[in-house]
C-alpha positions in Angstrom: 25.3 -49.1 -43.8 27.1 -47.7 -46.5 25.9 -46.1 -50.1 26.8 -48.8 -51.9 24.1 -51.4 -49.6 21.6 -48.8 -49.9 21.5 -48.7 -53.4 21.5 -53.1 -53.0 18.7 -52.8 -50.6 17.0 -50.2 -52.6 17.7 -52.5 -55.9 16.1 -55.7 -54.1 13.5 -54.1 -53.0 12.0 -53.0 -56.6 12.5 -56.1 -57.7 10.5 -57.7 -55.1 8.4 -55.7 -55.8 8.2 -56.2 -59.4 8.3 -59.7 -58.8 5.0 -59.7 -56.7 3.1 -57.1 -59.2 4.1 -59.7 -61.8 2.9 -62.5 -59.6 -0.5 -60.6 -58.9 -1.0 -59.7 -63.0 -0.5 -62.8 -64.3 -2.4 -65.1 -61.3 -5.7 -63.3 -61.3 -8.6 -62.6 -63.5 -10.1 -59.2 -64.5 -12.9 -60.4 -61.9 -10.8 -61.5 -58.9 -8.7 -58.5 -59.3 -12.1 -56.5 -58.8 -12.5 -58.4 -55.5 -11.4 -56.9 -52.1 -8.0 -56.9 -51.3 -6.1 -59.5 -50.8 -3.0 -59.8 -47.7 -0.7 -60.9 -50.9 -2.1 -57.5 -52.4 -1.5 -55.3 -49.8 2.2 -56.8 -49.6 2.5 -55.6 -53.3 1.7 -51.9 -52.7 3.8 -51.9 -49.3 7.1 -53.5 -51.3 6.2 -50.8 -53.7 5.5 -47.6 -51.4 8.4 -48.5 -49.3 10.9 -48.6 -52.5 9.3 -45.6 -53.6 9.9 -44.4 -50.2 12.9 -45.4 -50.0 14.5 -43.6 -52.7 13.6 -40.1 -51.9 14.9 -40.6 -48.5 19.0 -41.6 -50.1 18.1 -38.1 -51.9 16.6 -36.3 -49.4 19.5 -38.0 -47.1 22.5 -36.6 -50.2 21.1 -33.1 -49.9 20.9 -33.0 -46.1 25.0 -33.8 -46.3 25.2 -31.6 -49.2 24.1 -28.9 -46.7 25.9 -29.7 -43.6 28.5 -29.7 -45.6 27.9 -26.1 -47.2 28.4 -24.6 -43.3 27.9 -20.8 -43.2 28.0 -18.9 -46.6 29.3 -15.2 -45.1 29.5 -12.3 -47.9 30.6 -10.1 -46.3 28.7 -6.6 -45.8 25.2 -6.0 -47.1 25.6 -4.0 -50.5 23.3 -2.4 -52.9 24.1 -3.6 -56.4 24.3 -7.1 -55.6 22.0 -10.3 -55.0 22.4 -12.6 -52.5 21.0 -16.5 -53.0 19.0 -17.8 -50.3 21.1 -19.5 -47.3 24.1 -16.4 -47.6 24.7 -14.4 -44.2 25.7 -11.0 -44.4 26.2 -8.1 -42.2 24.1 -4.8 -41.8 24.3 -1.7 -40.0 26.5 -4.2 -37.5 23.7 -7.2 -37.1 23.5 -10.4 -39.0 21.7 -11.4 -41.3 20.2 -14.9 -43.3 18.9 -14.5 -47.3 15.8 -16.5 -46.2 15.2 -16.4 -50.4 17.1 -15.5 -53.8 17.2 -11.9 -53.1 17.2 -9.2 -56.0 19.8 -6.1 -56.1 18.8 -3.3 -53.4 16.2 -6.1 -51.2 17.3 -4.0 -48.0 17.9 -6.6 -44.9 15.4 -5.0 -42.4 13.2 -3.5 -45.4 12.5 -6.1 -47.0 11.1 -8.9 -44.4 10.1 -11.3 -46.7 13.7 -11.8 -48.3 15.9 -11.3 -44.6 16.0 -12.9 -41.3 17.6 -11.5 -38.1 20.4 -13.8 -37.0 22.1 -11.4 -34.6 21.3 -8.0 -33.4 24.1 -5.3 -32.7 24.3 -4.1 -29.8 23.8 -0.7 -30.7 22.8 0.7 -34.3 25.7 1.5 -35.8 24.9 5.1 -38.0 26.8 5.4 -41.2 27.4 8.7 -42.8 27.6 8.7 -46.4 30.8 7.5 -47.9 31.7 5.3 -45.1 31.4 1.2 -45.6 28.3 -0.3 -44.6 24.9 0.9 -46.6 
């Protein structure tokens, strides 16, 4: 199905739900509406819930496509002076890390455990001396 087909189907479901609701409102008195749900009422509720769910699924589907289209966002080696967005991939001391949330400046991978997840561990830790690249 295409997006156009999905939109037409959603419009049809929403229109049918509105039609059923209008019919229920017009066809029953307040006393009748207090009685247990009829099959017709259940159908109206299901149609309304289906239309709502379909709209949410469409939005989620678009979001998934956007996320999958982006791929990995590699930002190079970790820099103390930079903040990183959720999903950004960096390297630090030879290991690859993924930001689990938006980070603040200075939140070092390995120290800020709620901010970074180790994706690939270095074969052996890289020890840097002051003034040489990675921090």
